[in-house]
N, CA, C and O atoms as CSV, one atom per row, in Angstrom:
chain,resi,resn,atom,element,x,y,z
A,1,UNK,N,N,-17.990,16.646,-10.023
A,1,UNK,CA,C,-18.412,18.023,-10.192
A,1,UNK,C,C,-17.715,18.862,-9.121
A,1,UNK,O,O,-17.841,18.568,-7.932
A,2,UNK,N,N,-16.992,19.887,-9.520
A,2,UNK,CA,C,-16.234,20.676,-8.545
A,2,UNK,C,C,-17.140,21.489,-7.621
A,2,UNK,O,O,-18.259,21.864,-7.971
A,3,UNK,N,N,-16.609,21.740,-6.433
A,3,UNK,CA,C,-17.308,22.617,-5.492
A,3,UNK,C,C,-17.231,24.047,-5.992
A,3,UNK,O,O,-16.317,24.404,-6.735
A,4,UNK,N,N,-18.178,24.854,-5.588
A,4,UNK,CA,C,-18.171,26.266,-5.949
A,4,UNK,C,C,-17.628,27.053,-4.759
A,4,UNK,O,O,-18.398,27.539,-3.930
A,5,UNK,N,N,-16.315,27.178,-4.677
A,5,UNK,CA,C,-15.666,27.822,-3.548
A,5,UNK,C,C,-15.696,29.338,-3.679
A,5,UNK,O,O,-15.558,29.896,-4.767
A,6,UNK,N,N,-15.880,29.978,-2.545
A,6,UNK,CA,C,-15.733,31.427,-2.466
A,6,UNK,C,C,-14.234,31.737,-2.362
A,6,UNK,O,O,-13.464,30.877,-1.935
A,7,UNK,N,N,-13.802,32.951,-2.743
A,7,UNK,CA,C,-12.371,33.293,-2.677
A,7,UNK,C,C,-11.744,33.055,-1.296
A,7,UNK,O,O,-10.616,32.569,-1.202
A,8,UNK,N,N,-12.470,33.394,-0.234
A,8,UNK,CA,C,-11.916,33.193,1.112
A,8,UNK,C,C,-11.750,31.696,1.414
A,8,UNK,O,O,-10.811,31.303,2.107
A,9,UNK,N,N,-12.654,30.870,0.897
A,9,UNK,CA,C,-12.548,29.426,1.098
A,9,UNK,C,C,-11.350,28.855,0.330
A,9,UNK,O,O,-10.670,27.948,0.810
A,10,UNK,N,N,-11.106,29.391,-0.854
A,10,UNK,CA,C,-9.947,28.950,-1.631
A,10,UNK,C,C,-8.653,29.232,-0.877
A,10,UNK,O,O,-7.747,28.399,-0.851
A,11,UNK,N,N,-8.573,30.401,-0.270
A,11,UNK,CA,C,-7.371,30.759,0.492
A,11,UNK,C,C,-7.194,29.846,1.700
A,11,UNK,O,O,-6.080,29.425,2.011
A,12,UNK,N,N,-8.298,29.544,2.376
A,12,UNK,CA,C,-8.213,28.628,3.523
A,12,UNK,C,C,-7.801,27.224,3.072
A,12,UNK,O,O,-7.015,26.555,3.743
A,13,UNK,N,N,-8.336,26.787,1.933
A,13,UNK,CA,C,-7.939,25.488,1.401
A,13,UNK,C,C,-6.455,25.468,1.027
A,13,UNK,O,O,-5.755,24.485,1.268
A,14,UNK,N,N,-5.995,26.560,0.440
A,14,UNK,CA,C,-4.574,26.646,0.094
A,14,UNK,C,C,-3.721,26.501,1.350
A,14,UNK,O,O,-2.723,25.780,1.355
A,15,UNK,N,N,-4.122,27.191,2.407
A,15,UNK,CA,C,-3.366,27.116,3.656
A,15,UNK,C,C,-3.475,25.728,4.298
A,15,UNK,O,O,-2.504,25.220,4.858
A,16,UNK,N,N,-4.640,25.134,4.212
A,16,UNK,CA,C,-4.854,23.820,4.814
A,16,UNK,C,C,-4.090,22.731,4.054
A,16,UNK,O,O,-3.424,21.893,4.662
A,17,UNK,N,N,-4.189,22.750,2.746
A,17,UNK,CA,C,-3.510,21.734,1.935
A,17,UNK,C,C,-2.013,22.014,1.820
A,17,UNK,O,O,-1.220,21.086,1.662
A,18,UNK,N,N,-1.630,23.259,1.898
A,18,UNK,CA,C,-0.264,23.783,1.832
A,18,UNK,C,C,0.136,24.105,0.399
A,18,UNK,O,O,-0.175,23.382,-0.547
A,19,UNK,N,N,0.840,25.223,0.287
A,19,UNK,CA,C,1.307,25.649,-1.032
A,19,UNK,C,C,2.252,24.632,-1.660
A,19,UNK,O,O,2.144,24.375,-2.859
A,20,UNK,N,N,3.182,24.038,-0.895
A,20,UNK,CA,C,4.041,23.041,-1.536
A,20,UNK,C,C,3.244,21.879,-2.155
A,20,UNK,O,O,3.590,21.382,-3.227
A,21,UNK,N,N,2.191,21.462,-1.476
A,21,UNK,CA,C,1.372,20.357,-1.995
A,21,UNK,C,C,0.620,20.785,-3.256
A,21,UNK,O,O,0.415,19.977,-4.162
A,22,UNK,N,N,0.216,22.035,-3.314
A,22,UNK,CA,C,-0.540,22.527,-4.466
A,22,UNK,C,C,0.350,23.079,-5.577
A,22,UNK,O,O,-0.140,23.396,-6.661
A,23,UNK,N,N,1.641,23.195,-5.321
A,23,UNK,CA,C,2.520,23.892,-6.277
A,23,UNK,C,C,2.480,23.265,-7.673
A,23,UNK,O,O,2.465,23.989,-8.669
A,24,UNK,N,N,2.462,21.955,-7.759
A,24,UNK,CA,C,2.405,21.292,-9.070
A,24,UNK,C,C,1.135,21.695,-9.812
A,24,UNK,O,O,1.164,21.938,-11.019
A,25,UNK,N,N,0.047,21.763,-9.101
A,25,UNK,CA,C,-1.232,22.113,-9.716
A,25,UNK,C,C,-1.279,23.593,-10.074
A,25,UNK,O,O,-1.853,23.973,-11.095
A,26,UNK,N,N,-0.676,24.424,-9.233
A,26,UNK,CA,C,-0.623,25.864,-9.519
A,26,UNK,C,C,0.210,26.129,-10.772
A,26,UNK,O,O,-0.168,26.959,-11.598
A,27,UNK,N,N,1.334,25.434,-10.921
A,27,UNK,CA,C,2.157,25.597,-12.127
A,27,UNK,C,C,1.383,25.173,-13.365
A,27,UNK,O,O,1.474,25.820,-14.409
A,28,UNK,N,N,0.639,24.113,-13.255
A,28,UNK,CA,C,-0.112,23.573,-14.382
A,28,UNK,C,C,-1.246,24.497,-14.806
A,28,UNK,O,O,-1.478,24.698,-15.998
A,29,UNK,N,N,-1.950,25.055,-13.830
A,29,UNK,CA,C,-3.180,25.786,-14.145
A,29,UNK,C,C,-3.041,27.297,-14.096
A,29,UNK,O,O,-3.733,28.008,-14.825
A,30,UNK,N,N,-2.155,27.792,-13.246
A,30,UNK,CA,C,-1.982,29.245,-13.131
A,30,UNK,C,C,-2.998,29.933,-12.239
A,30,UNK,O,O,-2.927,31.148,-12.050
A,31,UNK,N,N,-3.947,29.180,-11.685
A,31,UNK,CA,C,-4.915,29.811,-10.784
A,31,UNK,C,C,-5.204,28.883,-9.606
A,31,UNK,O,O,-5.202,27.660,-9.740
A,32,UNK,N,N,-5.447,29.490,-8.468
A,32,UNK,CA,C,-5.714,28.710,-7.259
A,32,UNK,C,C,-6.988,27.892,-7.412
A,32,UNK,O,O,-7.024,26.725,-7.021
A,33,UNK,N,N,-8.028,28.484,-7.974
A,33,UNK,CA,C,-9.304,27.770,-8.159
A,33,UNK,C,C,-9.094,26.519,-9.018
A,33,UNK,O,O,-9.529,25.427,-8.649
A,34,UNK,N,N,-8.433,26.682,-10.149
A,34,UNK,CA,C,-8.207,25.546,-11.034
A,34,UNK,C,C,-7.258,24.527,-10.405
A,34,UNK,O,O,-7.417,23.321,-10.596
A,35,UNK,N,N,-6.282,25.011,-9.662
A,35,UNK,CA,C,-5.344,24.109,-8.999
A,35,UNK,C,C,-6.089,23.224,-8.008
A,35,UNK,O,O,-5.835,22.021,-7.940
A,36,UNK,N,N,-6.989,23.795,-7.255
A,36,UNK,CA,C,-7.754,23.016,-6.279
A,36,UNK,C,C,-8.701,22.055,-6.990
A,36,UNK,O,O,-8.899,20.930,-6.531
A,37,UNK,N,N,-9.286,22.485,-8.100
A,37,UNK,CA,C,-10.142,21.577,-8.867
A,37,UNK,C,C,-9.345,20.385,-9.395
A,37,UNK,O,O,-9.825,19.252,-9.349
A,38,UNK,N,N,-8.134,20.630,-9.895
A,38,UNK,CA,C,-7.281,19.532,-10.358
A,38,UNK,C,C,-6.867,18.630,-9.195
A,38,UNK,O,O,-6.816,17.408,-9.336
A,39,UNK,N,N,-6.577,19.234,-8.064
A,39,UNK,CA,C,-6.221,18.462,-6.874
A,39,UNK,C,C,-7.381,17.544,-6.490
A,39,UNK,O,O,-7.170,16.368,-6.195
A,40,UNK,N,N,-8.587,18.070,-6.494
A,40,UNK,CA,C,-9.772,17.274,-6.167
A,40,UNK,C,C,-9.983,16.166,-7.201
A,40,UNK,O,O,-10.325,15.039,-6.845
A,41,UNK,N,N,-9.780,16.486,-8.477
A,41,UNK,CA,C,-9.913,15.496,-9.538
A,41,UNK,C,C,-8.898,14.372,-9.330
A,41,UNK,O,O,-9.239,13.195,-9.449
A,42,UNK,N,N,-7.655,14.733,-9.020
A,42,UNK,CA,C,-6.609,13.748,-8.786
A,42,UNK,C,C,-6.950,12.863,-7.582
A,42,UNK,O,O,-6.718,11.654,-7.610
A,43,UNK,N,N,-7.496,13.466,-6.533
A,43,UNK,CA,C,-7.908,12.692,-5.355
A,43,UNK,C,C,-9.025,11.715,-5.708
A,43,UNK,O,O,-9.014,10.566,-5.267
A,44,UNK,N,N,-9.982,12.171,-6.500
A,44,UNK,CA,C,-11.086,11.298,-6.922
A,44,UNK,C,C,-10.567,10.154,-7.797
A,44,UNK,O,O,-11.024,9.017,-7.677
A,45,UNK,N,N,-9.614,10.461,-8.671
A,45,UNK,CA,C,-9.018,9.430,-9.514
A,45,UNK,C,C,-8.320,8.380,-8.646
A,45,UNK,O,O,-8.476,7.180,-8.869
A,46,UNK,N,N,-7.558,8.834,-7.666
A,46,UNK,CA,C,-6.885,7.906,-6.756
A,46,UNK,C,C,-7.883,7.034,-6.014
A,46,UNK,O,O,-7.664,5.834,-5.853
A,47,UNK,N,N,-8.978,7.632,-5.561
A,47,UNK,CA,C,-10.004,6.865,-4.851
A,47,UNK,C,C,-10.647,5.827,-5.771
A,47,UNK,O,O,-10.979,4.725,-5.335
A,48,UNK,N,N,-10.820,6.182,-7.040
A,48,UNK,CA,C,-11.454,5.238,-7.971
A,48,UNK,C,C,-10.563,4.037,-8.260
A,48,UNK,O,O,-11.051,2.998,-8.706
A,49,UNK,N,N,-9.268,4.166,-8.011
A,49,UNK,CA,C,-8.344,3.058,-8.245
A,49,UNK,C,C,-8.195,2.135,-7.035
A,49,UNK,O,O,-7.573,1.077,-7.133
A,50,UNK,N,N,-8.755,2.529,-5.912
A,50,UNK,CA,C,-8.573,1.748,-4.688
A,50,UNK,C,C,-9.106,0.324,-4.818
A,50,UNK,O,O,-8.410,-0.621,-4.446
A,51,UNK,N,N,-10.300,0.147,-5.325
A,51,UNK,CA,C,-10.887,-1.196,-5.423
A,51,UNK,C,C,-10.123,-2.071,-6.415
A,51,UNK,O,O,-9.811,-3.214,-6.081
A,52,UNK,N,N,-9.804,-1.585,-7.628
A,52,UNK,CA,C,-9.015,-2.447,-8.524
A,52,UNK,C,C,-7.645,-2.805,-7.947
A,52,UNK,O,O,-7.191,-3.939,-8.103
A,53,UNK,N,N,-6.982,-1.860,-7.286
A,53,UNK,CA,C,-5.676,-2.151,-6.696
A,53,UNK,C,C,-5.794,-3.151,-5.555
A,53,UNK,O,O,-4.956,-4.041,-5.411
A,54,UNK,N,N,-6.831,-3.002,-4.752
A,54,UNK,CA,C,-7.051,-3.940,-3.654
A,54,UNK,C,C,-7.314,-5.339,-4.203
A,54,UNK,O,O,-6.796,-6.321,-3.671
A,55,UNK,N,N,-8.107,-5.433,-5.250
A,55,UNK,CA,C,-8.390,-6.733,-5.867
A,55,UNK,C,C,-7.123,-7.333,-6.454
A,55,UNK,O,O,-6.897,-8.539,-6.350
A,56,UNK,N,N,-6.297,-6.498,-7.071
A,56,UNK,CA,C,-5.026,-6.978,-7.622
A,56,UNK,C,C,-4.133,-7.527,-6.515
A,56,UNK,O,O,-3.533,-8.592,-6.658
A,57,UNK,N,N,-4.051,-6.787,-5.410
A,57,UNK,CA,C,-3.212,-7.237,-4.293
A,57,UNK,C,C,-3.680,-8.597,-3.773
A,57,UNK,O,O,-2.859,-9.479,-3.522
A,58,UNK,N,N,-4.966,-8.768,-3.613
A,58,UNK,CA,C,-5.505,-10.032,-3.109
A,58,UNK,C,C,-5.221,-11.162,-4.095
A,58,UNK,O,O,-4.818,-12.253,-3.692
A,59,UNK,N,N,-5.430,-10.901,-5.390
A,59,UNK,CA,C,-5.159,-11.928,-6.395
A,59,UNK,C,C,-3.679,-12.291,-6.422
A,59,UNK,O,O,-3.325,-13.466,-6.520
A,60,UNK,N,N,-2.824,-11.291,-6.334
A,60,UNK,CA,C,-1.382,-11.534,-6.351
A,60,UNK,C,C,-0.952,-12.357,-5.144
A,60,UNK,O,O,-0.250,-13.358,-5.287
A,61,UNK,N,N,-1.368,-11.938,-3.970
A,61,UNK,CA,C,-0.908,-12.664,-2.781
A,61,UNK,C,C,-1.492,-14.065,-2.716
A,61,UNK,O,O,-0.817,-14.985,-2.256
A,62,UNK,N,N,-2.741,-14.255,-3.169
A,62,UNK,CA,C,-3.318,-15.597,-3.155
A,62,UNK,C,C,-2.610,-16.519,-4.142
A,62,UNK,O,O,-2.470,-17.715,-3.886
A,63,UNK,N,N,-2.168,-15.971,-5.262
A,63,UNK,CA,C,-1.391,-16.757,-6.216
A,63,UNK,C,C,-0.057,-17.157,-5.594
A,63,UNK,O,O,0.365,-18.308,-5.701
A,64,UNK,N,N,0.599,-16.204,-4.945
A,64,UNK,CA,C,1.844,-16.513,-4.240
A,64,UNK,C,C,1.619,-17.624,-3.211
A,64,UNK,O,O,2.370,-18.597,-3.156
A,65,UNK,N,N,0.599,-17.464,-2.419
A,65,UNK,CA,C,0.354,-18.398,-1.318
A,65,UNK,C,C,0.164,-19.819,-1.832
A,65,UNK,O,O,0.737,-20.762,-1.285
A,66,UNK,N,N,-0.629,-19.972,-2.870
A,66,UNK,CA,C,-0.846,-21.318,-3.425
A,66,UNK,C,C,0.482,-21.950,-3.853
A,66,UNK,O,O,0.766,-23.103,-3.527
A,67,UNK,N,N,1.272,-21.193,-4.573
A,67,UNK,CA,C,2.548,-21.719,-5.066
A,67,UNK,C,C,3.536,-21.972,-3.925
A,67,UNK,O,O,4.207,-23.003,-3.894
A,68,UNK,N,N,3.617,-21.044,-3.008
A,68,UNK,CA,C,4.565,-21.179,-1.906
A,68,UNK,C,C,4.166,-22.311,-0.956
A,68,UNK,O,O,5.023,-23.052,-0.473
A,69,UNK,N,N,2.884,-22.440,-0.695
A,69,UNK,CA,C,2.423,-23.535,0.178
A,69,UNK,C,C,2.681,-24.887,-0.473
A,69,UNK,O,O,3.027,-25.847,0.215
A,70,UNK,N,N,2.515,-24.976,-1.797
A,70,UNK,CA,C,2.815,-26.228,-2.502
A,70,UNK,C,C,4.301,-26.583,-2.388
A,70,UNK,O,O,4.663,-27.750,-2.241
A,71,UNK,N,N,5.150,-25.558,-2.457
A,71,UNK,CA,C,6.599,-25.805,-2.436
A,71,UNK,C,C,7.166,-25.970,-1.026
A,71,UNK,O,O,8.077,-26.771,-0.816
A,72,UNK,N,N,6.624,-25.208,-0.047
A,72,UNK,CA,C,7.250,-25.152,1.276
A,72,UNK,C,C,6.351,-25.597,2.426
A,72,UNK,O,O,6.817,-25.679,3.562
A,73,UNK,N,N,5.089,-25.885,2.169
A,73,UNK,CA,C,4.183,-26.300,3.227
A,73,UNK,C,C,3.418,-25.132,3.832
A,73,UNK,O,O,3.582,-23.989,3.405
A,74,UNK,N,N,2.569,-25.424,4.841
A,74,UNK,CA,C,1.669,-24.409,5.384
A,74,UNK,C,C,2.372,-23.246,6.083
A,74,UNK,O,O,1.796,-22.163,6.197
A,75,UNK,N,N,3.577,-23.443,6.541
A,75,UNK,CA,C,4.320,-22.343,7.172
A,75,UNK,C,C,5.419,-21.860,6.230
A,75,UNK,O,O,6.556,-21.632,6.642
A,76,UNK,N,N,5.056,-21.708,4.956
A,76,UNK,CA,C,5.966,-21.297,3.887
A,76,UNK,C,C,6.706,-20.014,4.193
A,76,UNK,O,O,7.836,-19.821,3.744
A,77,UNK,N,N,6.074,-19.130,4.959
A,77,UNK,CA,C,6.644,-17.797,5.181
A,77,UNK,C,C,7.968,-17.841,5.929
A,77,UNK,O,O,8.783,-16.931,5.773
A,78,UNK,N,N,8.208,-18.866,6.733
A,78,UNK,CA,C,9.476,-18.945,7.467
A,78,UNK,C,C,10.657,-19.216,6.529
A,78,UNK,O,O,11.609,-18.435,6.541
A,79,UNK,N,N,10.647,-20.284,5.716
A,79,UNK,CA,C,11.786,-20.496,4.825
A,79,UNK,C,C,11.880,-19.461,3.704
A,79,UNK,O,O,12.977,-19.088,3.289
A,80,UNK,N,N,10.741,-19.005,3.221
A,80,UNK,CA,C,10.760,-18.025,2.129
A,80,UNK,C,C,11.356,-16.715,2.609
A,80,UNK,O,O,12.212,-16.145,1.932
A,81,UNK,N,N,10.927,-16.232,3.752
A,81,UNK,CA,C,11.437,-14.963,4.263
A,81,UNK,C,C,12.922,-15.073,4.609
A,81,UNK,O,O,13.655,-14.089,4.509
A,82,UNK,N,N,13.367,-16.258,5.013
A,82,UNK,CA,C,14.784,-16.451,5.319
A,82,UNK,C,C,15.658,-16.217,4.091
A,82,UNK,O,O,16.839,-15.901,4.233
A,83,UNK,N,N,15.102,-16.365,2.885
A,83,UNK,CA,C,15.842,-16.123,1.647
A,83,UNK,C,C,15.884,-14.640,1.278
A,83,UNK,O,O,16.652,-14.239,0.404
A,84,UNK,N,N,15.062,-13.831,1.940
A,84,UNK,CA,C,14.927,-12.427,1.587
A,84,UNK,C,C,15.913,-11.570,2.376
A,84,UNK,O,O,16.600,-12.050,3.278
A,85,UNK,N,N,15.964,-10.283,2.012
A,85,UNK,CA,C,16.809,-9.325,2.725
A,85,UNK,C,C,16.429,-9.278,4.202
A,85,UNK,O,O,15.308,-9.619,4.579
A,86,UNK,N,N,17.382,-8.851,5.029
A,86,UNK,CA,C,17.116,-8.763,6.466
A,86,UNK,C,C,15.963,-7.801,6.761
A,86,UNK,O,O,15.246,-7.978,7.746
A,87,UNK,N,N,15.784,-6.798,5.924
A,87,UNK,CA,C,14.649,-5.867,6.114
A,87,UNK,C,C,13.332,-6.643,6.138
A,87,UNK,O,O,12.500,-6.432,7.021
A,88,UNK,N,N,13.145,-7.535,5.173
A,88,UNK,CA,C,11.887,-8.279,5.095
A,88,UNK,C,C,11.802,-9.348,6.169
A,88,UNK,O,O,10.712,-9.678,6.637
A,89,UNK,N,N,12.944,-9.890,6.562
A,89,UNK,CA,C,12.959,-10.832,7.687
A,89,UNK,C,C,12.495,-10.114,8.951
A,89,UNK,O,O,11.686,-10.642,9.714
A,90,UNK,N,N,13.016,-8.904,9.166
A,90,UNK,CA,C,12.609,-8.112,10.332
A,90,UNK,C,C,11.130,-7.757,10.266
A,90,UNK,O,O,10.429,-7.805,11.277
A,91,UNK,N,N,10.655,-7.399,9.069
A,91,UNK,CA,C,9.235,-7.051,8.912
A,91,UNK,C,C,8.343,-8.238,9.261
A,91,UNK,O,O,7.334,-8.081,9.948
A,92,UNK,N,N,8.716,-9.426,8.787
A,92,UNK,CA,C,7.912,-10.606,9.095
A,92,UNK,C,C,7.962,-10.917,10.586
A,92,UNK,O,O,6.941,-11.253,11.187
A,93,UNK,N,N,9.146,-10.807,11.184
A,93,UNK,CA,C,9.259,-11.034,12.631
A,93,UNK,C,C,8.356,-10.073,13.407
A,93,UNK,O,O,7.693,-10.473,14.364
A,94,UNK,N,N,8.335,-8.802,12.987
A,94,UNK,CA,C,7.467,-7.810,13.645
A,94,UNK,C,C,6.002,-8.175,13.460
A,94,UNK,O,O,5.210,-8.083,14.397
A,95,UNK,N,N,5.646,-8.589,12.250
A,95,UNK,CA,C,4.252,-8.974,11.975
A,95,UNK,C,C,3.840,-10.152,12.856
A,95,UNK,O,O,2.779,-10.128,13.480
A,96,UNK,N,N,4.676,-11.171,12.902
A,96,UNK,CA,C,4.364,-12.348,13.715
A,96,UNK,C,C,4.332,-11.979,15.199
A,96,UNK,O,O,3.458,-12.441,15.934
A,97,UNK,N,N,5.281,-11.149,15.642
A,97,UNK,CA,C,5.285,-10.702,17.035
A,97,UNK,C,C,4.023,-9.943,17.396
A,97,UNK,O,O,3.436,-10.163,18.455
A,98,UNK,N,N,3.605,-9.043,16.505
A,98,UNK,CA,C,2.380,-8.271,16.741
A,98,UNK,C,C,1.165,-9.190,16.808
A,98,UNK,O,O,0.317,-9.044,17.688
A,99,UNK,N,N,1.085,-10.136,15.876
A,99,UNK,CA,C,-0.052,-11.062,15.856
A,99,UNK,C,C,-0.079,-11.936,17.099
A,99,UNK,O,O,-1.142,-12.168,17.675
A,100,UNK,N,N,1.083,-12.419,17.511
A,100,UNK,CA,C,1.166,-13.268,18.692
A,100,UNK,C,C,0.727,-12.495,19.926
A,100,UNK,O,O,0.012,-13.022,20.778
A,101,UNK,N,N,1.158,-11.245,20.017
A,101,UNK,CA,C,0.795,-10.413,21.165
A,101,UNK,C,C,-0.699,-10.104,21.170
A,101,UNK,O,O,-1.342,-10.142,22.219
A,102,UNK,N,N,-1.247,-9.800,19.997
A,102,UNK,CA,C,-2.678,-9.466,19.910
A,102,UNK,C,C,-3.571,-10.674,20.145
A,102,UNK,O,O,-4.544,-10.598,20.895
A,103,UNK,N,N,-3.243,-11.779,19.509
A,103,UNK,CA,C,-4.108,-12.956,19.578
A,103,UNK,C,C,-3.823,-13.836,20.783
A,103,UNK,O,O,-4.718,-14.511,21.292
A,104,UNK,N,N,-2.581,-13.827,21.238
A,104,UNK,CA,C,-2.148,-14.689,22.341
A,104,UNK,C,C,-2.462,-16.155,22.058
A,104,UNK,O,O,-2.707,-16.947,22.968
A,105,UNK,N,N,-2.447,-16.484,20.796
A,105,UNK,CA,C,-2.666,-17.858,20.339
A,105,UNK,C,C,-1.610,-18.163,19.287
A,105,UNK,O,O,-0.984,-17.247,18.753
A,106,UNK,N,N,-1.410,-19.410,18.991
A,106,UNK,CA,C,-0.540,-19.684,17.840
A,106,UNK,C,C,-1.169,-19.061,16.592
A,106,UNK,O,O,-2.384,-19.120,16.400
A,107,UNK,N,N,-0.342,-18.477,15.767
A,107,UNK,CA,C,-0.887,-17.845,14.563
A,107,UNK,C,C,-0.849,-18.832,13.410
A,107,UNK,O,O,-0.100,-19.808,13.431
A,108,UNK,N,N,-1.666,-18.564,12.410
A,108,UNK,CA,C,-1.733,-19.445,11.247
A,108,UNK,C,C,-1.361,-18.667,9.986
A,108,UNK,O,O,-1.155,-17.454,10.022
A,109,UNK,N,N,-1.281,-19.383,8.886
A,109,UNK,CA,C,-0.913,-18.783,7.601
A,109,UNK,C,C,-1.820,-17.611,7.251
A,109,UNK,O,O,-1.338,-16.574,6.794
A,110,UNK,N,N,-3.117,-17.758,7.457
A,110,UNK,CA,C,-4.066,-16.693,7.105
A,110,UNK,C,C,-3.759,-15.409,7.867
A,110,UNK,O,O,-3.924,-14.316,7.326
A,111,UNK,N,N,-3.315,-15.527,9.118
A,111,UNK,CA,C,-2.952,-14.345,9.904
A,111,UNK,C,C,-1.768,-13.622,9.273
A,111,UNK,O,O,-1.775,-12.399,9.132
A,112,UNK,N,N,-0.753,-14.392,8.895
A,112,UNK,CA,C,0.442,-13.798,8.293
A,112,UNK,C,C,0.086,-13.144,6.971
A,112,UNK,O,O,0.504,-12.018,6.701
A,113,UNK,N,N,-0.677,-13.838,6.153
A,113,UNK,CA,C,-1.069,-13.323,4.841
A,113,UNK,C,C,-1.839,-12.012,4.981
A,113,UNK,O,O,-1.566,-11.047,4.267
A,114,UNK,N,N,-2.780,-11.982,5.882
A,114,UNK,CA,C,-3.618,-10.792,6.046
A,114,UNK,C,C,-2.846,-9.591,6.574
A,114,UNK,O,O,-3.261,-8.451,6.367
A,115,UNK,N,N,-1.740,-9.829,7.245
A,115,UNK,CA,C,-1.009,-8.731,7.870
A,115,UNK,C,C,0.306,-8.379,7.197
A,115,UNK,O,O,0.933,-7.387,7.570
A,116,UNK,N,N,0.738,-9.155,6.223
A,116,UNK,CA,C,1.955,-8.807,5.479
A,116,UNK,C,C,1.645,-7.620,4.568
A,116,UNK,O,O,0.549,-7.524,4.016
A,117,UNK,N,N,2.597,-6.733,4.418
A,117,UNK,CA,C,2.386,-5.541,3.594
A,117,UNK,C,C,2.457,-5.891,2.109
A,117,UNK,O,O,2.991,-6.933,1.731
A,118,UNK,N,N,1.917,-5.017,1.284
A,118,UNK,CA,C,2.003,-5.209,-0.168
A,118,UNK,C,C,3.470,-5.226,-0.600
A,118,UNK,O,O,3.844,-5.949,-1.523
A,119,UNK,N,N,4.290,-4.432,0.071
A,119,UNK,CA,C,5.720,-4.407,-0.228
A,119,UNK,C,C,6.374,-5.766,-0.051
A,119,UNK,O,O,7.294,-6.115,-0.791
A,120,UNK,N,N,5.911,-6.527,0.913
A,120,UNK,CA,C,6.435,-7.874,1.138
A,120,UNK,C,C,6.203,-8.737,-0.098
A,120,UNK,O,O,7.106,-9.434,-0.562
A,121,UNK,N,N,4.989,-8.682,-0.622
A,121,UNK,CA,C,4.654,-9.503,-1.788
A,121,UNK,C,C,5.439,-9.046,-3.008
A,121,UNK,O,O,5.910,-9.871,-3.791
A,122,UNK,N,N,5.581,-7.757,-3.169
A,122,UNK,CA,C,6.351,-7.231,-4.292
A,122,UNK,C,C,7.820,-7.643,-4.167
A,122,UNK,O,O,8.458,-7.983,-5.164
A,123,UNK,N,N,8.356,-7.613,-2.941
A,123,UNK,CA,C,9.755,-7.996,-2.724
A,123,UNK,C,C,10.012,-9.445,-3.137
A,123,UNK,O,O,11.130,-9.790,-3.522
A,124,UNK,N,N,8.989,-10.291,-3.058
A,124,UNK,CA,C,9.155,-11.679,-3.489
A,124,UNK,C,C,9.442,-11.783,-4.989
A,124,UNK,O,O,9.960,-12.794,-5.462
A,125,UNK,N,N,9.101,-10.730,-5.725
A,125,UNK,CA,C,9.316,-10.738,-7.173
A,125,UNK,C,C,10.715,-10.286,-7.570
A,125,UNK,O,O,11.037,-10.245,-8.757
A,126,UNK,N,N,11.546,-9.948,-6.597
A,126,UNK,CA,C,12.901,-9.483,-6.908
A,126,UNK,C,C,13.640,-10.536,-7.725
A,126,UNK,O,O,13.532,-11.733,-7.458
A,127,UNK,N,N,14.376,-10.088,-8.701
A,127,UNK,CA,C,15.113,-10.961,-9.611
A,127,UNK,C,C,16.014,-11.953,-8.883
A,127,UNK,O,O,16.189,-13.087,-9.327
A,128,UNK,N,N,16.576,-11.518,-7.773
A,128,UNK,CA,C,17.514,-12.389,-7.032
A,128,UNK,C,C,16.841,-13.654,-6.469
A,128,UNK,O,O,17.524,-14.606,-6.091
A,129,UNK,N,N,15.500,-13.658,-6.417
A,129,UNK,CA,C,14.788,-14.836,-5.916
A,129,UNK,C,C,14.410,-15.815,-7.037
A,129,UNK,O,O,13.855,-16.880,-6.767
A,130,UNK,N,N,14.708,-15.461,-8.283
A,130,UNK,CA,C,14.299,-16.305,-9.407
A,130,UNK,C,C,14.780,-17.744,-9.267
A,130,UNK,O,O,14.021,-18.675,-9.535
A,131,UNK,N,N,16.011,-17.937,-8.859
A,131,UNK,CA,C,16.561,-19.287,-8.770
A,131,UNK,C,C,16.072,-20.026,-7.538
A,131,UNK,O,O,16.063,-21.257,-7.515
A,132,UNK,N,N,15.667,-19.291,-6.521
A,132,UNK,CA,C,15.235,-19.909,-5.285
A,132,UNK,C,C,13.800,-20.366,-5.407
A,132,UNK,O,O,13.245,-20.919,-4.457
């Protein structure tokens, strides 16, 4: 249910959110009030997708982990990342470095899994890794 904004509040919201950010909504609706309502609707829609996307990410990475651990052992991330672009090798090195510094203990697979970005998991799906 949209908020009932006063005209002065709409102007402050426009300035706070910025005209460039609202421009798509302004073109679509032709009015600041409607543009802000659409912006709020879009934000609510994005928020409603957070839980399904989070569940998908967990399911995807856990599926990867099972398969990779079966093929490469408990420290699968070292040989697997070595097959990836240097960008992802650097990302994993940074993740492991950060974990080592924070924990000051040897890190385990669960630490790496919990701290790898979603982009890392998606990068594993690159066509060039099919044969590997």
